[in-house]
N, C-alpha and C positions, 0 to 999 in steps of 0.2 A: 529649399524644401518647404512644403506647406505644412504647418503644424496642425494639430487637432482642432484648435479653436478656429483657425482660418477655414478648415475644411467644413466645419459646421456652418460657418457664416456663408460660405459659398453654396452649401446645400439649401439653406433657407432662401438665398437669392434666386436659386434656380428652380424653386418649387413652382410648378405650373400655376398660372393665374386661376384656372378652373378649380384647382384644389383649394386655393385660398378663398375663393368665392363660396365654395361649398361649406367650408369651415365657418365662415361668417353666417351663412344661411342657417346652418345647424345650431349655431350659438343663439341666433335670434329666435329660432323656433323653440329652443329649450327655455329661453327667457320668457317668451310668450306663453308657453305652457305653464311655467311657474306663476306668472302673474294671473293667468286665467284660473288656475287652481286656487290661488289666494282669494280671488273674487268669489268663487263658489263657496269657499270656506266662510267668507264674510256673510254671504247669504244665509248659510246654515246657522251661523252665530246669531245674526240678527233675528231670525225667526224663532229661536228658542229663548230669546231674552225679552220678548214683548211682554209687558206687564199684564197681569190679569185685569180684566175690566172692572170698573166700579159702577157708578151711577151714570146713565146715559139717557138722553131725551129723544133719541131717534136712532134708527138703524139704516145704514146704507149697505146694500148688497151689490157687489160688482159682478157683472155678467161673465159668462163663459160660453163655449160653443153649444149651439142647439143643433141636433142632428137633422139631416134632410127630411126625416120622417116626422119631425116636430118634437121628438123626445129630447129631454136634456142630456147632455153628456155626463159622464161620471163626475167630472170636476164640477159642473154646474149643480148637479144634484147634491153633492157634498156641501157646497156653499149654501144652498137653500136649507138643507137639514140643519146646518149650524145657525143660520138666521132664524129658523123656527125655534130652535132651542133657546136662543137669546131673547126672542120675542116672548116666549112662554115664561122666561125668568123675569122679564120686565116688559109688559105690553107697552108698545110705543109705535109711533109712525114708522113706516118702512118705505125707503126709497130704493127702487130696483133700477139698475143702470145697464144699458147695453143696446147698441143699434143692431140692425140686421146685417150680418156679414155674408160673405160668399157662401153659397150652398146652404144658407139658413132660410127656411120658409117664412119666418116671422122675426120681428125684432126680439132680441134676447129678453129685454125688459118685459115685453108683453107675455112671453112664455113664463117668465119668473112670477109675474103677478098672478097668472091663472093657477100656477102650481101652489103658490102660497095660499090663495083663496081655497083651493081644494083641500089644503091641509088645515083649514080652520081659521085663517087670519081674515078679519073683516075687510071687505073690499074697500071701504071708505078710509081705511088706515094705510092703504098702499098707494104710493105715488110712483109714476113711471117716468123715466128718462130714456126714451127710445132713440135718441139721436147721438149719444156720445160713442166715440169709436176707440178711445184709449182712456187710461186711468186719469190723466189730467182733465180731460173733458168730463169724465164721470164726476169728479169732485166739483168742478166748476158748475155743472148743471144741477147737481144735488145741492150745492150751496145756495143757488138761486131759489130752489124749491123750499129748502128749510129756512132760509131768511124770511120768506113770505109767511112762514108759520111761527117765526120767533124762536126757532130751535138752533142751538149753537154747539151742542156737545154730543155728536153722534158716535155710534159704535160702527166701525167699519168691519164688514164681513167679507172675506175673500179667502183664497187658498193660503195656507200657512207660509209658503215660500214667497208669496206676493205681498203679504200683509205689511212688513216693515216699510217697503217703498211706498205702498199705498198710504200709509200713515204720514210719511214725510210729505207726499203730494197733498194730502188733506190739510196739513199744517200750512203749506204754501198757499192753499186756497182760502185760508182764514179760519179754519175749524180749530177747535180744541178736541181732537179726536182720541178715541180709544180703539182697541181692535180685538177681534176674535177670529182666529184662523181655522179654517176647516183643514183636516188632514189631507195631505197629498195622497193620491191613489197609491196603494201599497204595491207598486210594481217598479222594479229597478230601472227599466228603460224609461218609463214615464217620469220617475223621480229625477233621473239624470237629465233628461231632455228639458224639463221645466226649471230645474235649478240652474242648469247651464244657460238657458235663455234669460233667466232672471239676473244672472251675473252681468250679462251684456246690457240688460235694461238699466241696471244701476249706473253703468258707464254713460249711457245716453242721458240719464237723469242728471248726473253731475255736469256733463258737458252743456246741457241746456241751462241748468240753474247757475252754474258758476262761470262758465265761459261765454254764455249767451248765444250758443249756436242754435240755429233754427232747424231742429231735427224732427 
């Protein structure tokens, strides 16, 4: 006679392979969702713990999308508004960064310069980096510009969710940076999309910096 424990053991052994595979997949998906949620929480934590800026000798503004009609996206306009606010608080050299992306009629840096000039910033205080395509290149090119001017303590201006990682990359480039983040567009879908993407960008940053992957 087969006892109860033997019956349970036989049931486990007879469980179809497909069921076991599905259980493993479900477990991995749940684990992945947990890790991803933790990364998004990390992004949120870092953005609200950036110290308020003190004295800075330059401002670096990171680019964002320019619309096909040449107008700045909401995100770019918010970054420029924050940069203008910080310039008015402490007038200094401004470096605007951003190449020309797909469906953009002009380099982001050129559009940013023109908008800041229209807002009252003297053109001779604005330097453009219209070749960088990511945050690391933004910082490397801005570093070259500011080194030539003898400036080493810039204020980084970008969207709030992007600012903590931008500051880490600025440190990697040799800066002693501070930061001022523009608020993310107050739209749930926009907020979720950008914070979710930034969580993955942190993973890429760690893999490049600590593992040495060429991503």
